[in-house]
VOGU-3710 file (C-alpha; in Angstrom, 3 decimals, decimal comma):
1> mcsftamads> 14,900/127,496/27,415  11,902/126,430/25,411  12,559/129,754/23,740  9,087/131,117/22,895  7,618/127,761/21,938  4,260/128,727/23,381  4,449/132,114/21,729  4,760/130,452/18,379  1,620/128,421/18,942  -0,533/131,104/20,476
11> gpigsarpqn> -1,455/132,889/17,290  -1,109/136,600/16,580  0,062/138,599/19,518  -1,955/141,653/18,642  -1,004/145,275/18,394  1,881/146,735/20,329  0,855/148,131/23,686  1,505/151,839/24,353  5,105/152,571/25,214  5,923/152,035/28,874
21> piaismffif> 8,388/154,748/29,976  9,405/152,822/33,104  10,128/149,648/31,123  12,065/151,524/28,447  14,093/153,422/31,085  15,003/150,210/32,911  15,914/148,565/29,604  18,310/151,359/28,675  19,845/151,342/32,164  20,574/147,628/31,746
31> vvftlfvtrw> 22,024/148,120/28,261  24,314/150,935/29,390  25,476/148,907/32,391  26,270/145,846/30,272  28,172/148,006/27,801  30,349/149,196/30,691  30,887/145,529/31,630  31,902/144,838/28,040  34,347/147,742/28,058  35,908/146,419/31,287
41> aarknnsvsd> 36,122/142,896/29,844  37,626/144,156/26,565  40,706/145,354/28,455  41,292/141,799/29,673  40,435/140,125/26,366  43,974/139,886/24,969  44,433/136,264/23,882  42,627/133,294/22,367  42,277/131,765/25,835  40,727/134,986/27,155
51> hyaaggkitg> 38,345/135,271/24,207  37,095/131,676/24,200  37,318/130,709/27,874  37,934/133,882/29,948  41,445/132,572/30,607  39,982/129,740/32,723  39,664/132,184/35,633  35,928/131,908/36,306  35,110/130,341/39,680  32,695/127,441/40,109
61> mqngwaiagd> 30,017/129,624/41,690  30,354/132,321/39,030  30,167/129,711/36,270  27,135/128,117/37,899  25,293/131,433/37,802  26,439/131,991/34,205  25,224/128,526/33,137  21,898/129,232/34,811  21,772/132,538/32,948  22,507/130,750/29,684
71> ymsaasllgi> 19,821/128,198/30,413  16,984/130,335/31,778  15,873/132,478/28,881  12,885/134,788/28,894  10,808/131,855/27,690  11,508/129,979/30,905  9,304/132,616/32,497  7,007/133,627/29,648  6,791/130,360/27,703  6,420/127,858/30,540
81> samvftsgfd> 4,042/130,154/32,426  1,902/130,282/29,289  1,951/126,486/29,045  0,812/126,171/32,666  -1,842/128,807/31,987  -3,326/126,710/29,164  -2,525/123,123/30,233  -1,979/123,277/33,984  0,262/120,563/35,421  1,203/119,264/31,954
91> gliysigfla> 2,711/122,638/31,105  5,595/121,844/33,459  6,949/119,101/31,173  9,544/121,469/29,722  10,872/122,628/33,080  11,086/119,045/34,377  12,849/117,888/31,208  15,341/120,742/31,306  16,141/120,161/34,976  16,566/116,400/34,478
101> swpiilflia> 19,367/117,045/31,987  21,816/118,288/34,619  22,573/114,926/36,306  23,483/113,571/32,855  25,989/116,366/32,376  27,293/116,142/35,946  27,961/112,408/36,039  28,793/111,652/32,397  30,076/114,773/30,668  31,461/117,575/32,844
111> eplrnlgryt> 34,670/116,012/34,201  35,934/114,327/30,981  34,965/117,415/28,996  36,997/119,724/31,229  39,998/117,363/31,339  40,187/116,610/27,618  39,141/119,904/26,040  40,341/123,465/25,867  37,843/125,714/24,090  35,278/123,738/22,054
121> ladvlsyrlk> 33,488/120,402/21,848  35,712/119,383/18,923  38,794/119,552/21,162  37,419/116,575/23,088  36,292/114,637/20,025  39,629/115,037/18,251  41,702/113,754/21,188  42,010/110,327/19,534  40,047/110,816/16,303  41,320/112,379/13,093
131> qgpirafsas> 41,335/116,141/13,503  40,180/117,322/10,075  36,977/115,302/9,579  35,827/115,317/13,204  36,376/119,062/13,628  34,575/119,765/10,351  31,606/117,666/11,493  31,509/119,174/14,988  31,784/122,733/13,698  29,062/122,163/11,095
141> ssivivllyl> 26,668/120,657/13,631  27,398/123,425/16,137  26,854/126,172/13,564  23,497/124,684/12,531  22,362/124,541/16,188  23,654/128,024/16,973  22,127/129,644/13,899  18,728/128,031/14,425  18,771/129,031/18,080  19,835/132,589/17,254
151> vsqlvgagkl> 17,009/132,986/14,768  14,424/131,712/17,246  15,716/134,042/19,975  15,763/137,082/17,684  12,268/136,412/16,346  11,064/136,021/19,921  12,879/139,205/20,930  11,302/141,154/18,100  7,787/140,022/18,979  8,332/140,568/22,694
161> vellfgfdyt> 9,724/144,081/22,337  7,149/144,987/19,703  4,449/144,208/22,226  6,033/145,392/25,468  7,894/148,526/24,379  5,971/149,645/21,317  9,088/149,351/19,110  8,880/148,262/15,488  9,759/144,560/14,961  12,632/145,351/12,595
171> aavlivgtlm> 14,089/147,913/15,007  13,859/145,449/17,897  15,707/142,731/15,964  18,406/145,186/14,881  18,909/146,380/18,467  19,328/142,863/19,855  21,531/141,745/16,976  23,809/144,780/17,230  24,213/144,468/20,992  25,072/140,758/20,845
181> viyvffggml> 27,793/141,469/18,249  29,256/144,220/20,454  29,325/141,997/23,552  31,123/139,129/21,805  33,335/141,168/19,454  34,923/143,241/22,209  34,352/141,398/25,487  34,557/137,735/24,509  33,741/135,089/27,098  34,461/137,310/30,107
191> attwiqiika> 31,845/139,884/29,111  29,389/137,162/28,125  29,865/135,419/31,482  29,197/138,504/33,584  26,212/139,535/31,485  24,794/136,050/32,055  25,411/136,332/35,809  23,740/139,743/36,052  20,777/138,573/34,027  20,374/135,378/36,081
201> vlllagcafm> 20,359/137,318/39,355  17,790/139,808/38,053  15,546/137,100/36,608  15,629/134,978/39,764  14,988/138,022/41,964  12,054/139,070/39,807  10,551/135,571/39,837  11,035/135,281/43,617  9,255/138,594/44,244  6,426/137,695/41,886
211> afmvlsrfdf> 5,943/134,262/43,487  6,019/135,834/46,964  3,377/138,370/46,017  1,187/135,685/44,438  1,327/133,542/47,577  0,579/136,589/49,722  -2,795/136,829/47,949  -3,622/133,299/49,198  -2,290/133,494/52,773  0,895/131,736/51,601
221> slnqlftqav> -1,061/128,531/51,052  -0,336/126,490/47,929  -3,569/124,599/48,513  -5,594/127,817/48,313  -3,690/128,875/45,181  -4,349/125,563/43,437  -7,986/125,547/44,537  -8,537/128,990/43,029  -6,694/127,966/39,831  -8,891/124,867/39,460
231> ashpahgaim> -12,013/127,004/39,944  -10,853/129,620/37,403  -9,680/127,329/34,596  -12,240/126,044/32,056  -10,868/122,507/32,461  -11,173/122,731/36,259  -9,709/119,662/38,015  -8,166/118,288/34,810  -5,390/120,872/35,011  -3,895/119,021/37,984
241> spgglvsdpv> -3,389/115,818/35,957  -1,032/114,983/33,066  -2,102/114,243/29,506  -3,287/117,582/28,150  -0,226/118,801/26,260  1,412/115,836/24,488  -0,971/113,774/22,393  0,592/110,293/22,515  3,254/108,278/24,409  5,723/108,267/21,503
251> saislglali> 5,695/112,054/21,299  6,072/112,311/25,081  9,108/110,013/25,101  10,620/111,750/22,075  10,185/115,215/23,595  11,650/114,010/26,892  14,723/112,567/25,168  15,304/115,814/23,289  15,035/117,948/26,429  17,163/115,683/28,651
261> fgtaglphil> 19,946/114,739/26,249  19,852/117,761/23,958  21,287/119,981/26,674  24,429/117,814/26,775  24,991/118,588/23,089  24,384/122,347/23,051  27,726/124,009/22,173  27,136/127,231/24,128  26,421/125,214/27,302  29,405/122,865/26,879
271> mrfftvgnvr> 31,772/125,803/26,281  31,132/127,044/29,788  33,114/124,159/31,329  36,318/125,438/29,740  36,065/128,752/31,603  36,934/127,211/34,991  40,391/126,263/36,141  39,908/122,629/37,147  37,521/119,683/37,351  36,416/120,505/40,878
281> aarqsilyat> 35,219/123,915/39,717  33,444/122,262/36,766  31,537/119,978/39,141  30,756/122,933/41,393  29,406/124,785/38,353  26,848/122,051/37,732  25,817/121,874/41,373  25,291/125,643/41,588  23,519/125,733/38,217  21,221/122,854/39,176
291> givgagyali> 20,233/124,592/42,400  19,663/127,958/40,733  17,726/126,551/37,767  15,727/124,285/40,071  14,805/127,231/42,270  13,801/129,240/39,206  11,551/126,504/37,853  10,002/125,945/41,308  9,071/129,636/41,342  7,598/129,332/37,851
301> viigfgtial> 5,225/126,644/39,157  3,761/129,246/41,538  3,798/131,937/38,856  2,130/129,666/36,303  -0,766/128,732/38,556  -0,882/132,344/39,745  -1,643/133,435/36,186  -4,634/131,085/36,147  -5,913/132,296/39,515  -5,338/136,047/39,072
311> vatnpsyqdt> -5,074/136,864/35,359  -7,624/134,518/33,785  -10,413/136,043/35,861  -9,371/139,691/35,369  -11,292/141,300/32,473  -8,810/144,195/32,252  -6,294/141,784/30,690  -8,746/140,504/28,063  -9,977/141,888/24,779  -13,602/142,076/23,729
321> sgailgginm> -13,581/138,408/22,668  -12,250/137,277/26,037  -8,740/136,449/24,749  -5,660/137,486/26,715  -4,238/140,813/25,539  -1,014/140,206/23,637  -1,492/136,443/23,531  -1,034/133,828/26,240  2,716/134,411/26,456  2,007/137,728/28,141
331> vaihlahtvg> 0,171/136,212/31,114  3,299/136,373/33,312  3,741/140,041/32,362  0,093/140,728/33,225  0,652/138,924/36,532  3,656/141,171/37,245  1,410/144,195/36,812  -1,269/142,639/39,030  1,063/142,008/41,968  3,558/144,867/41,560
341> gdvflgfmca> 2,043/147,704/39,547  3,713/149,712/36,782  7,182/149,751/38,359  7,436/145,975/38,706  5,902/145,575/35,251  8,679/147,773/33,852  11,302/145,774/35,733  10,051/142,420/34,398  9,804/143,792/30,859  13,439/144,929/31,029
351> vsfstilavv> 14,561/141,622/32,587  12,722/139,600/29,936  14,493/141,543/27,220  17,866/141,335/28,954  17,654/137,544/29,101  17,507/137,421/25,325  20,571/139,662/25,032  22,520/137,334/27,311  21,477/134,109/25,566  22,250/135,350/22,047
361> agltlagssa> 25,688/136,573/23,181  26,583/133,076/24,405  25,266/131,502/21,209  27,225/133,899/18,991  30,461/133,175/20,843  29,908/129,408/20,464  29,308/129,785/16,730  32,286/132,062/16,104  34,639/129,776/18,062  33,512/126,760/16,025
371> vshdlyahvi> 34,480/128,576/12,832  37,713/130,207/14,021  39,126/127,518/16,331  37,889/124,338/14,659  37,487/125,115/10,949  40,069/127,839/10,425  42,837/127,053/12,926  42,762/123,240/12,781  41,147/122,255/9,472  42,261/124,978/7,081
381> rrgeasdsde> 45,553/125,983/8,757  46,215/122,512/10,281  47,113/123,905/13,692  49,537/126,523/12,322  47,344/129,605/12,820  48,620/132,339/15,102  46,530/133,620/18,014  46,071/136,980/16,318  44,802/135,373/13,108  42,420/133,143/15,047
391> mkvsrittiv> 41,066/136,117/17,004  40,593/138,055/13,777  38,614/135,206/12,183  36,515/134,826/15,339  35,554/138,502/15,312  34,794/138,479/11,590  32,610/135,405/12,124  30,817/137,174/14,971  29,823/139,983/12,597  28,778/137,531/9,859
401> lgglsillal> 26,707/135,411/12,272  25,079/138,528/13,666  24,175/139,857/10,227  22,939/136,487/8,966  20,806/135,815/12,019  19,259/139,313/11,788  18,350/138,766/8,118  16,853/135,345/8,854  14,909/136,705/11,828  13,430/139,413/9,600
411> afesqsiafi> 12,551/136,820/6,968  10,910/134,487/9,512  8,896/137,207/11,263  5,517/135,745/10,302  6,496/132,084/10,726  6,004/129,838/13,727  9,270/129,215/15,546  8,113/126,307/17,707  9,645/123,754/15,377  12,995/125,615/15,368
421> vsltfsiaas> 13,286/125,346/19,136  12,467/121,648/19,324  14,690/121,082/16,293  17,777/122,547/18,008  17,396/120,191/20,950  16,691/117,244/18,648  19,794/117,986/16,570  21,974/118,337/19,645  20,608/115,095/21,115  20,985/113,225/17,814
431> snfpvlllsi> 24,390/114,432/16,604  26,634/116,116/19,178  25,544/114,107/22,224  25,983/110,559/20,787  29,399/111,373/19,342  30,566/113,069/22,548  29,294/110,277/24,826  30,790/107,451/22,760  34,073/109,279/22,204  34,524/109,382/25,979
441> ywrglttrga> 33,290/105,914/26,942  33,516/103,556/23,923  36,842/102,167/22,750  35,394/101,059/19,410  34,543/104,552/18,143  36,339/105,581/14,951  36,448/108,769/12,916  34,371/107,210/10,150  31,675/106,097/12,593  31,580/109,423/14,412
451> viggslglvs> 31,340/111,559/11,274  28,860/109,397/9,345  26,718/108,449/12,341  26,676/111,975/13,742  25,772/113,370/10,318  22,943/110,828/9,977  21,581/111,972/13,343  21,760/115,615/12,284  20,142/115,102/8,874  17,423/112,787/10,200
461> aitlsvlspt> 16,474/115,258/12,950  16,073/118,051/10,403  14,271/115,871/7,858  11,802/114,344/10,306  11,052/117,793/11,761  10,253/119,148/8,314  8,028/116,141/7,550  6,226/116,392/10,917  2,734/117,882/11,429  4,277/121,016/12,952
471> vwvkilhhpq> 6,036/122,006/9,719  4,557/119,930/6,889  0,931/120,696/7,770  0,863/123,857/9,934  3,566/125,825/8,123  3,778/124,346/4,620  0,012/123,707/4,531  0,077/120,171/3,149  -3,002/118,065/3,928  -1,142/115,284/5,770
481> awfpyeypal> 2,287/114,868/7,358  4,725/112,212/6,126  6,051/111,761/9,693  3,181/111,427/12,187  4,937/112,674/15,358  5,779/116,250/16,317  9,135/115,462/17,943  11,800/113,398/16,084  14,396/112,785/18,813  13,386/109,189/19,607
491> fsmtigflgi> 13,973/108,222/15,980  16,855/110,528/15,052  18,808/109,648/18,209  18,379/105,956/17,385  19,597/106,569/13,836  22,590/108,530/15,158  23,671/105,917/17,698  23,142/103,016/15,280  25,033/104,817/12,518  27,981/105,503/14,814
501> flfsmtdrsa> 28,029/101,882/16,017  27,710/100,223/12,594  30,178/102,421/10,719  32,706/102,141/13,570  32,414/98,361/13,918  32,888/97,843/10,176  35,913/100,156/10,017  38,991/97,910/9,695  41,445/100,578/8,536  44,843/101,168/10,097
511> qatternrfd> 43,643/104,587/11,244  40,756/102,962/13,108  43,140/100,580/14,892  45,298/103,507/15,982  42,252/105,383/17,259  41,090/102,395/19,304  44,574/101,972/20,780  44,557/105,600/21,948  41,505/104,967/24,112  43,466/103,837/27,177
521> nqlvdselgn> 45,557/107,018/27,229  42,409/109,108/26,753  40,661/107,270/29,597  43,505/108,060/31,989  43,610/111,697/30,923  39,823/112,062/31,162  39,979/110,877/34,782  43,203/112,500/35,942  43,361/115,631/33,821  46,734/115,081/32,181
531> ainwqsskt> 45,724/116,222/28,716  46,553/119,917/29,070  49,217/120,057/26,398  48,075/117,258/24,124  47,077/119,498/21,232  50,486/121,129/20,987  52,229/117,765/20,695  49,701/115,842/18,574  50,435/115,599/14,877
//
């Protein structure tokens, strides 16, 4: 989920490697299979409920696998493995942060979200707040997050495929962008869900085999693996201690807050809870997803240290200067070749690419639903839009988002995307998460507080990221950053929460009084699930 953060920081990735026929064949087999899944799903995609939420017919186990597929991108394997390769133990900070987010969602978000909402985050927020402003804010924040995430995934996809398959960068971006539009345009949530499930199974199976083969080289002893890794790494024993990746405590806390709370504000993750039929299935989804993601990250620990022990000391994976061929993000791919030969290398190349296809499909659906369901149906048409009109707008938005993200990915080809990834989590943690949490649990929240405070969190996250050393110095080439820390979440989250609190507490309008009085009814519905038809009766 760190989405090629390490790739962005590793410098040029070098020339494309010669085309791998096995990898390309496996890639096309996967694409053809997923297109058949999309065709099957398109026959069942006949209503707004089907398109946005698969008709609520996904089981808890299926949704758990789909959430895990949404969450474990190719960078969970490539990016975190590269961080372990360079920083050792400290490289696991991303996987620990991502995994720690699930209890927050399980105990605070999942049940009220499923009981109060139907298709999008804004459905929950507008239960007792004014529909127009809160839906406009939620849709705007979601679109910003989705678009930034799409761009980062497509840039990563282009660089990955350029290296692994020998394709041109532009062709790779066009392929991914076109496929994601097809999946969402025709298959909706049902196709997206099953593509995520298939991808999650393949990725977990590939990681399990790779970890097994790594351990087999060391008599299935973690102690021997770690001993060899310590001996092979230039930092030696320091790789088993924290402190090598994040430079100061403020940055560490800020990054941790973004990773833990940002997940609870990502629109494509929150949408998944509307695909199940009841709260019990929503809770089951989290439990399954936590187990699957936890297992995946546990395997990546072995894979990461395996790259140090087996790849760092292998001159065949180094250029004449001693640098890793293709950049450090390719160490997991080199490890796949070491333990499984050309066939397993081809399999992992195809799986890495398929993970990007699955993630961008989920993101595109979240963005199109924010425009069609929130902006068009409830802000512009004030709840009077027909299902057919809403579906039409959603599909048009899918094409527009696809085209825009492709153009931006082509424009940002030579730019670092590390700041985009951290920015999406910081925005989600600073805007969507505070508003969602307080709308569920705080009686005093008002529309004015939610919109102004949430907007302050969004704007501050973007502004502080731009003024940080990552962007202001490394990308814009200014001599000194205005904001001294790389990660803004500690500050932007504080601004968001304080803005929501202050502008709600000072709101003495009649509308604010009505919104506070609705809290008791919302609390009952969030616990008991009696809000199914509230949107049809609310004026």
